N, CA, C and O of each residue as an XYZ file, in Angstrom:
780
protein
N      94.199    124.505    133.290
C      94.396    124.391    131.835
C      95.699    123.849    131.341
O      95.837    123.071    130.397
N      96.741    124.412    132.179
C      98.275    123.936    131.898
C      98.212    122.548    132.074
O      98.554    121.808    131.151
N      97.751    122.029    133.326
C      97.711    120.970    133.898
C      97.034    119.843    132.785
O      97.557    118.753    132.553
N      96.017    120.233    132.273
C      95.468    119.293    131.367
C      96.207    119.302    129.994
O      96.200    118.237    129.377
N      96.877    120.426    129.408
C      97.724    120.310    128.413
C      98.934    119.273    128.611
O      99.276    118.489    127.727
N      99.525    119.357    129.838
C     100.874    118.673    130.233
C     100.251    117.077    130.509
O     100.906    116.055    130.305
N      99.154    117.107    130.906
C      98.685    115.472    130.891
C      98.396    114.903    129.614
O      98.664    113.729    129.358
N      97.824    115.737    128.747
C      97.670    115.201    127.316
C      98.969    115.061    126.505
O      99.058    114.220    125.610
N      99.922    115.849    126.810
C     101.174    115.446    126.142
C     101.981    114.218    126.747
O     102.685    113.459    126.081
N     101.752    114.139    128.199
C     102.248    112.827    128.609
C     101.634    111.722    128.158
O     102.262    110.747    127.747
N     100.326    111.793    128.204
C      99.461    110.478    127.656
C      99.750    110.261    126.350
O      99.645    109.094    125.970
N     100.169    111.281    125.372
C     100.463    110.939    123.994
C     101.927    110.293    123.768
O     102.238    109.783    122.692
N     102.750    110.356    124.819
C     104.168    109.782    124.940
C     104.100    108.279    124.423
O     104.884    108.049    123.502
N     103.336    107.246    124.828
C     103.307    106.058    124.700
C     102.972    105.809    123.062
O     103.666    105.107    122.326
N     101.906    106.446    122.706
C     101.492    106.220    121.332
C     102.615    106.790    120.359
O     103.014    106.212    119.347
N     103.068    108.053    120.846
C     104.300    108.641    120.116
C     105.536    107.669    119.724
O     106.144    107.714    118.655
N     105.777    106.813    120.760
C     106.844    105.966    120.780
C     106.485    104.776    119.851
O     107.337    104.198    119.176
N     105.203    104.454    119.860
C     104.670    103.372    118.955
C     104.724    103.878    117.565
O     105.127    103.132    116.672
N     104.358    105.056    117.321
C     104.538    105.780    115.983
C     105.983    105.871    115.598
O     106.311    105.563    114.452
N     106.785    106.233    116.388
C     108.138    106.215    115.997
C     108.724    104.732    115.643
O     109.616    104.660    114.797
N     108.293    103.679    116.207
C     108.649    102.436    115.911
C     108.075    102.113    114.522
O     108.718    101.478    113.686
N     106.861    102.569    114.321
C     106.271    102.337    112.896
C     106.965    102.943    111.837
O     107.116    102.390    110.747
N     107.446    104.200    112.150
C     108.376    105.045    111.158
C     109.755    104.302    110.943
O     110.248    104.285    109.815
N     110.369    103.704    111.985
C     111.528    103.014    111.814
C     111.665    101.994    110.955
O     112.799    101.811    110.513
N     110.592    101.110    110.521
C     110.515    100.102    109.682
C     110.895    100.517    108.286
O     111.719     99.788    107.735
N     110.508    101.410    107.706
C     110.892    101.790    106.360
C     112.201    102.449    106.482
O     112.969    102.322    105.528
N     112.582    103.142    107.515
C     113.973    103.802    107.550
C     115.080    102.708    107.681
O     116.137    102.848    107.066
N     114.846    101.592    108.493
C     115.855    100.406    108.555
C     115.835     99.818    107.211
O     116.907     99.383    106.789
N     114.782     99.732    106.461
C     114.766     98.968    105.144
C     115.652     99.778    104.321
O     116.503     99.172    103.670
N     115.597    101.067    104.239
C     116.199    101.918    103.399
C     117.873    101.827    103.724
O     118.746    101.683    102.867
N     118.062    101.939    105.064
C     119.587    101.680    105.108
C     120.225    100.557    104.883
O     121.358    100.509    104.402
N     119.423     99.400    105.274
C     119.870     98.089    104.792
C     120.112     97.920    103.514
O     121.182     97.426    103.157
N     119.108     98.323    102.575
C     119.126     98.253    101.131
C     120.405     98.953    100.687
O     121.048     98.514     99.734
N     120.766     99.985    101.335
C     122.083    100.792    100.915
C     123.258    100.314    101.589
O     124.292    100.953    101.396
N     123.293     99.382    102.290
C     124.511     98.637    102.916
C     124.827     99.557    104.031
O     126.020     99.660    104.316
N     124.003    100.213    104.683
C     124.495    101.246    105.797
C     124.338    100.401    107.019
O     123.253    100.306    107.594
N     125.391     99.805    107.404
C     125.120     98.984    108.705
C     125.106     99.653    110.039
O     124.427     99.189    110.955
N     125.786    100.658    110.171
C     125.653    101.508    111.516
C     124.435    102.162    111.673
O     123.795    102.043    112.718
N     124.028    102.883    110.682
C     122.706    103.657    110.948
C     121.512    102.695    111.072
O     120.566    102.959    111.814
N     121.581    101.437    110.242
C     120.545    100.443    110.528
C     120.541     99.973    111.963
O     119.527     99.940    112.659
N     121.766     99.607    112.360
C     121.690     99.108    113.871
C     121.455    100.275    114.828
O     121.016     99.970    115.937
N     121.660    101.453    114.591
C     121.067    102.661    115.488
C     119.775    102.649    115.544
O     119.198    102.448    116.613
N     119.076    102.881    114.311
C     117.796    102.916    114.319
C     117.034    101.577    114.873
O     116.118    101.755    115.676
N     117.378    100.224    114.476
C     116.871     99.267    114.919
C     116.939     99.101    116.573
O     116.059     98.642    117.301
N     118.020     99.522    116.882
C     118.336     99.550    118.451
C     117.417    100.520    118.926
O     116.683    100.130    119.834
N     117.280    101.656    118.546
C     116.358    102.731    118.836
C     114.835    102.166    118.949
O     114.154    102.364    119.955
N     114.437    101.545    117.976
C     113.213    101.109    117.825
C     112.847     99.868    118.770
O     111.708     99.697    119.204
N     113.831     99.093    119.020
C     113.573     98.319    120.080
C     113.399     98.825    121.638
O     112.554     98.455    122.453
N     114.380     99.715    121.789
C     114.205    100.279    123.094
C     113.052    101.072    123.336
O     112.695    101.302    124.491
N     112.302    101.609    122.130
C     111.117    102.414    122.374
C     110.140    101.444    122.702
O     109.293    101.782    123.528
N     110.087    100.290    122.212
C     109.192     99.158    122.559
C     109.301     98.880    123.955
O     108.216     98.831    124.534
N     110.400     98.667    124.708
C     110.552     98.553    126.038
C     109.737     99.630    126.907
O     109.437     99.337    128.064
N     109.395    100.802    126.395
C     109.064    101.799    127.227
C     107.594    102.190    126.903
O     106.847    102.547    127.813
N     107.193    102.129    125.665
C     105.866    102.548    125.388
C     104.666    101.864    126.327
O     103.742    102.549    126.767
N     104.765    100.721    126.530
C     103.812    100.153    127.292
C     103.858    100.344    128.980
O     102.949    100.303    129.810
N     105.184    100.550    129.107
C     105.514    100.819    130.478
C     104.988    102.127    131.108
O     104.446    102.263    132.205
N     105.333    103.275    129.957
C     104.939    104.622    130.359
C     103.225    104.642    130.452
O     102.576    105.226    131.321
N     102.720    103.901    129.402
C     101.237    103.782    129.462
C     100.716    103.345    130.805
O      99.872    104.044    131.366
N     101.137    102.294    131.330
C     100.857    101.808    132.702
C     100.997    102.739    133.610
O     100.051    103.110    134.306
N     102.254    103.245    133.707
C     102.647    104.200    134.676
C     101.852    105.395    134.872
O     101.769    105.925    135.980
N     101.167    105.915    133.675
C     100.301    107.047    133.630
C      99.079    106.618    133.641
O      98.192    107.462    133.521
N      98.770    105.404    133.765
C      97.424    104.592    133.669
C      96.510    105.092    132.700
O      95.373    105.493    132.948
N      97.129    105.046    131.445
C      96.688    105.510    130.237
C      96.708    104.340    129.164
O      97.021    104.614    128.006
N      96.404    103.130    129.500
C      96.394    102.215    128.538
C      94.940    102.222    127.677
O      93.823    102.218    128.196
N      95.199    102.233    126.410
C      94.016    102.466    125.591
C      93.924    101.283    124.504
O      94.873    100.519    124.328
N      92.815    101.190    123.843
C      92.759    100.179    122.836
C      93.581    100.781    121.797
O      94.408    100.031    121.280
N      93.521    101.950    121.399
C      94.498    102.478    120.242
C      95.925    102.173    120.450
O      96.668    101.740    119.569
N      96.261    102.421    121.647
C      97.727    102.263    122.189
C      97.994    100.802    121.932
O      99.042    100.464    121.382
N      97.170    100.005    122.272
C      97.464     98.523    122.258
C      97.640     98.092    120.818
O      98.567     97.357    120.477
N      96.769     98.545    120.015
C      96.705     98.360    118.561
C      97.962     98.931    117.914
O      98.529     98.199    117.103
N      98.465    100.110    118.154
C      99.447    100.769    117.576
C     100.783     99.997    117.942
O     101.675     99.752    117.129
N     100.794     99.609    119.441
C     101.869     98.781    119.614
C     102.076     97.422    118.942
O     103.210     97.036    118.659
N     101.177     96.826    118.731
C     100.975     95.577    118.067
C     101.370     95.791    116.756
O     102.229     95.014    116.338
N     100.969     96.632    116.013
C     101.051     97.037    114.593
C     102.617     97.258    114.374
O     103.297     96.743    113.487
N     103.025     98.103    115.339
C     104.415     98.411    115.083
C     105.506     97.360    115.433
O     106.576     97.351    114.824
N     105.220     96.476    116.423
C     105.932     95.344    116.617
C     105.937     94.533    115.256
O     106.984     94.198    114.701
N     104.613     94.234    114.747
C     104.680     93.135    113.702
C     105.406     93.934    112.374
O     106.146     93.230    111.687
N     105.279     95.004    112.076
C     106.008     95.765    110.979
C     107.457     95.822    111.158
O     108.217     95.712    110.196
N     107.838     95.979    112.271
C     109.234     95.999    112.509
C     109.879     94.483    112.446
O     111.038     94.350    112.053
N     109.240     93.558    112.772
C     109.632     92.106    112.802
C     109.806     91.776    111.181
O     110.830     91.236    110.762
N     108.796     92.124    110.385
C     108.792     91.937    109.067
C     109.806     92.700    108.248
O     110.315     92.195    107.247
N     110.102     93.917    108.671
C     111.311     94.708    108.089
C     112.654     94.040    108.371
O     113.528     93.860    107.524
N     112.722     93.676    109.721
C     114.102     93.125    110.118
C     114.523     91.739    109.180
O     115.707     91.469    108.976
N     113.719     91.138    108.793
C     114.119     89.774    108.017
C     114.881     90.218    106.615
O     116.021     89.776    106.476
N     114.400     90.970    105.675
C     114.960     91.464    104.548
C     116.199     92.224    104.917
O     117.238     92.020    104.289
N     116.154     93.015    105.817
C     117.312     94.018    106.282
C     118.496     92.907    106.555
O     119.531     93.008    105.897
N     118.368     91.950    107.427
C     119.374     90.919    107.572
C     120.013     90.241    106.448
O     121.216     90.043    106.276
N     118.971     89.899    105.669
C     119.472     89.238    104.404
C     120.251     90.084    103.562
O     121.332     89.624    103.193
N     119.900     91.318    103.151
C     120.647     92.413    102.590
C     122.072     92.638    103.250
O     123.074     92.620    102.536
N     122.148     92.830    104.481
C     123.413     93.108    105.123
C     124.251     92.036    105.478
O     125.462     92.106    105.267
N     123.695     90.987    106.031
C     124.483     89.677    106.444
C     123.834     88.460    106.080
O     123.299     87.734    106.918
N     123.865     88.191    104.756
C     123.100     86.840    104.367
C     123.598     85.683    104.924
O     122.823     84.727    104.886
N     124.788     85.484    105.485
C     125.394     84.435    106.120
C     124.748     84.356    107.322
O     124.595     83.202    107.724
N     124.273     85.328    108.098
C     123.761     85.200    109.320
C     122.281     84.835    109.149
O     121.718     84.159    110.010
N     121.722     85.215    108.195
C     120.213     84.768    107.917
C     120.210     83.337    107.572
O     119.399     82.562    108.080
N     121.101     82.972    106.718
C     121.061     81.366    106.450
C     121.306     80.779    107.508
O     120.590     79.782    107.613
N     122.145     80.957    108.553
C     122.480     80.193    109.799
C     121.420     80.039    110.721
O     121.183     79.022    111.372
N     120.770     81.150    110.741
C     119.614     81.495    111.778
C     118.292     81.480    111.296
O     117.375     81.867    112.020
N     118.056     80.993    109.921
C     116.670     81.235    109.317
C     115.482     80.411    109.905
O     114.336     80.849    109.808
N     115.748     79.223    110.512
C     114.702     78.585    111.046
C     114.248     79.284    112.340
O     113.089     79.108    112.718
N     114.983     79.968    112.953
C     114.631     80.587    114.374
C     113.865     82.036    114.064
O     112.996     82.537    114.777
N     114.356     82.540    112.927
C     113.768     83.729    112.452
C     112.226     83.423    111.916
O     111.272     84.169    112.137
N     112.170     82.232    111.201
C     110.894     81.839    110.687
C     110.009     81.483    111.815
O     108.796     81.600    111.643
N     110.442     81.084    112.893
C     109.469     80.627    114.147
C     108.869     81.926    114.517
O     107.652     82.065    114.643
N     109.791     82.947    114.703
C     109.196     84.230    115.179
C     108.149     84.899    114.154
O     107.139     85.526    114.473
N     108.678     84.592    112.668
C     107.634     85.328    111.627
C     106.451     84.495    111.572
O     105.315     84.967    111.557
N     106.678     83.424    111.546
C     105.436     82.599    111.304
C     104.473     82.338    112.674
O     103.271     82.097    112.564
N     105.099     82.411    113.850
C     104.247     82.334    114.943
C     103.508     83.918    114.898
O     102.299     84.007    115.110
N     104.218     84.968    114.648
C     103.408     86.078    114.644
C     102.184     86.194    113.618
O     101.083     86.610    113.977
N     102.470     85.797    112.331
C     101.421     85.564    111.544
C     100.220     84.750    112.128
O      99.048     85.111    112.013
N     100.650     83.564    112.794
C      99.495     82.518    113.039
C      98.675     83.273    114.074
O      97.447     83.178    114.060
N      99.270     83.970    114.910
C      98.388     84.534    115.957
C      97.621     85.772    115.743
O      96.663     86.140    116.423
N      98.196     86.449    114.608
C      97.466     87.507    114.017
C      96.302     87.066    113.118
O      95.267     87.730    113.063
N      96.486     85.924    112.406
C      95.495     85.350    111.442
C      94.422     84.828    112.402
O      93.242     85.129    112.218
N      94.844     83.979    113.518
C      93.743     83.573    114.399
C      92.727     84.492    114.966
O      91.525     84.249    115.074
N      93.375     85.626    115.332
C      92.517     86.651    115.994
C      91.725     87.429    115.032
O      90.696     88.038    115.328
N      92.327     87.371    113.710
C      91.404     88.095    112.721
C      90.280     87.148    112.219
O      89.159     87.559    111.922
N      90.631     85.964    112.155
C      89.545     84.932    111.777
C      88.394     84.944    112.714
O      87.251     85.020    112.264
N      88.655     84.863    114.163
C      87.668     84.791    115.108
C      87.071     85.932    115.266
O      85.843     85.854    115.279
N      87.609     87.167    115.414
C      87.151     88.605    115.784
C      87.068     89.539    114.663
O      86.346     90.533    114.739
N      87.836     89.249    113.523
C      87.749     90.282    112.517
C      88.730     91.230    112.752
O      88.720     92.194    111.986
N      89.701     91.197    113.747
C      90.611     92.071    113.985
C      91.754     91.320    114.478
O      91.545     90.108    114.543
N      92.942     91.723    114.854
C      94.178     91.112    115.157
C      94.211     91.418    116.666
O      93.728     92.467    117.091
N      94.802     90.469    117.511
C      94.806     90.416    118.923
C      95.857     91.418    119.381
O      96.790     91.587    118.596
N      95.866     92.111    120.519
C      96.675     93.082    121.216
C      96.667     92.631    122.766
O      96.499     93.454    123.665
N      96.834     91.454    122.967
C      96.926     90.957    124.286
C      98.083     91.411    125.378
O      97.896     91.593    126.581
N      99.237     91.536    124.706
C     100.587     91.820    125.574
C     100.543     90.801    126.780
O     100.351     91.216    127.923
N     100.695     89.683    126.551
C     100.682     88.745    127.765
C     102.105     89.063    128.290
O     102.996     89.663    127.689
N     102.134     88.465    129.698
C     103.450     88.526    130.332
C     104.474     87.664    129.637
O     105.657     88.003    129.671
N     104.078     86.531    128.985
C     105.002     85.817    128.368
C     105.491     86.352    127.122
O     106.646     86.159    126.744
N     104.468     87.156    126.341
C     104.735     87.787    125.282
C     105.916     88.921    125.531
O     106.875     89.096    124.779
N     105.630     89.682    126.800
C     106.553     90.714    127.137
C     107.865     90.256    127.356
O     108.810     90.897    126.896
N     108.051     89.137    128.057
C     109.254     88.386    128.298
C     110.121     88.045    127.188
O     111.337     88.224    127.122
N     109.245     87.463    126.208
C     109.754     86.960    124.842
C     110.174     88.105    124.129
O     111.277     88.018    123.590
N     109.539     89.163    124.006
C     109.986     90.260    123.210
C     111.135     91.019    123.726
O     111.962     91.528    122.970
N     111.206     91.116    125.239
C     112.336     91.854    125.822
C     113.719     90.861    125.360
O     114.683     91.374    124.791
N     113.664     89.432    125.680
C     114.772     88.683    125.550
C     114.987     88.625    123.944
O     116.163     88.619    123.579
N     114.072     88.587    123.030
C     114.375     88.652    121.635
C     114.918     89.973    120.925
O     115.558     89.938    119.873
N     114.605     91.100    121.588
C     115.165     92.435    121.249
C     116.569     92.294    121.804
O     117.478     92.353    120.977
N     116.840     92.141    122.903
C     118.330     92.148    123.603
C     119.269     90.954    122.652
O     120.438     91.146    122.319
N     118.570     89.868    122.357
C     119.522     88.816    121.816
C     119.793     89.128    120.368
O     120.867     88.821    119.851
N     118.694     89.823    119.616
C     118.864     90.096    118.379
C     119.962     91.081    118.152
O     120.802     90.893    117.271
N     119.972     92.202    118.986
C     121.011     93.191    118.940
C     122.387     92.658    119.106
O     123.324     92.945    118.361
N     122.455     91.805    120.204
C     123.639     90.966    120.346
C     124.147     90.188    119.308
O     125.332     90.197    118.976
N     123.243     89.490    118.770
C     123.517     88.770    117.554
C     124.082     89.551    116.452
O     125.147     89.297    115.889
N     123.347     90.452    116.205
C     123.807     91.474    114.893
C     125.091     92.145    115.202
O     125.892     92.325    114.286
N     125.373     92.548    116.459
C     126.722     93.181    116.767
C     127.830     92.237    116.815
O     128.978     92.558    116.506
N     127.519     91.174    117.167
C     128.646     90.091    117.436
C     128.836     89.125    116.395
O     129.875     88.466    116.337
N     127.815     88.984    115.490
C     127.727     88.016    114.405
C     127.988     86.385    114.543
O     128.237     85.595    113.632
N     127.848     86.109    116.035
C     128.176     84.963    116.129
C     127.507     84.314    117.476
O     127.542     83.093    117.631
N     126.926     85.130    118.394
C     126.448     84.730    119.627
C     124.824     84.275    119.485
O     123.917     84.987    119.915
N     124.664     83.342    119.003
C     123.250     82.755    118.382
C     122.381     82.217    119.555
O     121.158     82.356    119.544
N     123.060     81.588    120.587
C     122.324     80.816    121.510
C     121.047     81.572    122.273
O     119.917     81.089    122.342
N     121.490     82.965    122.878
C     120.394     83.635    123.364
C     119.168     83.888    122.264
O     117.985     83.773    122.585
N     119.564     84.212    121.058
C     118.635     84.459    120.254
C     117.782     83.202    119.992
O     116.559     83.343    120.011
N     118.293     82.021    119.756
C     117.474     80.765    119.468
C     116.661     80.453    120.607
O     115.526     80.023    120.405
N     117.173     80.643    122.018
C     116.397     80.770    123.177
C     115.281     81.485    123.156
O     114.200     80.978    123.453
N     115.420     82.804    122.787
C     114.340     83.794    122.782
C     113.211     83.410    121.729
O     112.002     83.529    121.928
N     113.800     82.940    120.604
C     112.738     82.549    119.351
C     111.786     81.450    120.078
O     110.562     81.563    120.012
N     112.393     80.409    120.755
C     111.486     79.455    121.352
C     110.476     79.915    122.438
O     109.327     79.496    122.577
N     111.123     80.862    123.189
C     110.085     81.381    124.165
C     108.957     82.219    123.389
O     107.812     82.229    123.841
N     109.275     82.905    122.247
C     108.287     83.593    121.310
C     107.300     82.440    120.790
O     106.084     82.615    120.712
N     107.783     81.539    120.528
C     106.810     80.293    120.128
C     105.820     79.872    121.315
O     104.648     79.551    121.118
N     106.400     79.911    122.500
C     105.453     79.684    123.547
C     104.392     80.809    123.816
O     103.251     80.594    124.227
N     104.874     81.916    123.556
C     104.045     83.208    123.556
C     102.987     83.005    122.603
O     101.822     83.324    122.840
N     103.394     82.451    121.475
C     102.425     82.547    120.373
C     101.438     81.395    120.682
O     100.244     81.618    120.477
N     101.765     80.351    121.090
C     100.749     79.219    121.414
C      99.718     79.791    122.718
O      98.512     79.548    122.769
N     100.390     80.503    123.622
C      99.446     81.085    124.430
C      98.503     82.087    123.828
O      97.344     82.052    124.243
N      98.831     83.009    122.880
C      98.029     84.015    122.418
C      96.890     83.438    121.484
O      95.792     83.962    121.299
N      97.378     82.214    120.909
C      96.306     81.383    119.868
C      95.182     80.898    121.253
O      93.980     81.165    121.233
N      95.756     80.279    122.203
C      94.864     79.850    123.190
C      93.916     80.736    123.694
O      92.764     80.343    123.877
N      94.287     82.005    123.970
C      93.516     83.045    124.552
C      92.597     83.577    123.380
O      91.485     84.061    123.592
N      93.050     83.470    122.372
C      91.853     83.901    121.286
C      90.839     82.696    121.215
O      89.642     82.981    121.195
N      91.174     81.534    121.180
C      90.046     80.464    121.315
C      89.285     80.605    122.378
O      88.079     80.420    122.221
N      89.765     80.947    123.644
C      89.097     81.111    124.850
C      88.067     82.239    124.999
O      86.913     82.054    125.385
N      88.631     83.516    124.629
C      87.903     84.808    124.719
C      86.567     84.526    123.970
O      86.565     83.896    122.913
N      85.392     85.024    124.565
C      84.160     85.003    123.890
C      83.978     86.225    122.895
O      83.181     86.239    121.957
N      84.813     87.214    123.238
C      84.765     88.514    122.361
C      85.931     88.982    122.424
O      86.655     88.622    123.352
N      86.428     89.959    121.389
C      87.719     90.496    121.230
C      87.965     91.454    122.579
O      87.180     92.282    123.040
N      89.274     91.094    123.066
C      89.655     92.394    124.307
C      91.114     92.485    124.038
O      91.729     91.708    123.308
N      91.612     93.477    124.672
C      93.055     93.746    124.518
C      93.595     93.815    125.967
O      92.897     93.906    126.977
N      94.937     93.757    125.915
C      95.709     93.628    127.143
C      95.117     92.556    128.124
O      94.652     92.849    129.225
N      95.182     91.245    127.600
C      94.813     90.147    128.389
C      96.014     89.543    128.753
O      96.755     89.068    127.892
N      96.261     89.513    129.848
C      97.748     89.276    130.268
C      98.186     87.789    130.448
O      99.354     87.438    130.621
N      97.101     86.955    130.386
C      97.540     85.420    130.521
C      96.310     84.640    130.023
O      95.234     85.152    129.713
N      96.606     83.378    129.993
C      95.256     82.216    129.689
C      94.432     82.486    130.773
O      93.244     82.711    130.539
N      94.940     82.511    132.191
C      94.169     82.779    133.404
C      93.206     83.885    133.190
O      91.989     83.729    133.295
N      93.816     85.080    132.869
C      93.091     86.315    132.593
C      91.743     85.952    131.624
O      90.569     86.164    131.929
N      92.226     85.373    130.430
C      91.136     85.063    129.599
C      90.165     84.196    130.033
O      89.053     84.446    129.569
N      90.233     83.219    130.805
C      89.381     82.486    131.314
C      88.619     83.276    132.519
O      87.552     82.818    132.927
N      89.018     84.142    132.935
C      88.248     85.225    133.928
C      87.282     86.102    133.042
O      86.200     86.491    133.482
N      87.682     86.364    131.898
C      86.814     86.949    130.740
C      85.608     86.364    130.705
O      84.550     86.970    130.872
N      85.748     84.875    130.432
C      84.593     84.191    130.052
C      83.459     83.908    131.241
O      82.393     83.341    131.004
N      83.837     84.368    132.493
C      83.021     84.339    133.493
C      82.167     85.654    133.562
O      81.225     85.693    134.353
N      82.459     86.738    132.762
C      81.917     87.917    133.063
C      80.662     88.038    132.194
O      79.956     89.043    132.267
């Protein structure tokens, strides 16, 4: 009985981290609106770190679920939506300088979500290897950019990698005959067509 309870708690950790990230979106909006740079950066950094661990913990525990994949994708998207106005309120000069790269990330995210919704009636939650790499680099480079206010090179590179992962996600959507989650690459999508 105790073992079952402990497993249940451990299995809920990845979803709890995704829910934490969901909750961070309104929190960072509030801090940014009120001009509170340090709490904004602390919560944003915490949210981005939680994104690095939720999927890894789920895979480690062998508890990847459709719900977990959806929660993770929703939390990522809402956090990305919240970051843009926050940066505009806190550092308008930074947003102006990097606007095209922020838009690449935002428009790319909308495009892949829209494509999945149009074809399957629901948004994709593929978690491809490319998107994981892009998200990791984007998170690190965004934090570096916000803390330094001038190191834009890594952020620009990661925005372009995000664009590549967006193209891959759209291609996966076009290839898949039915909705699926955790499709790690185009090759995996092609394997699904053979089933």
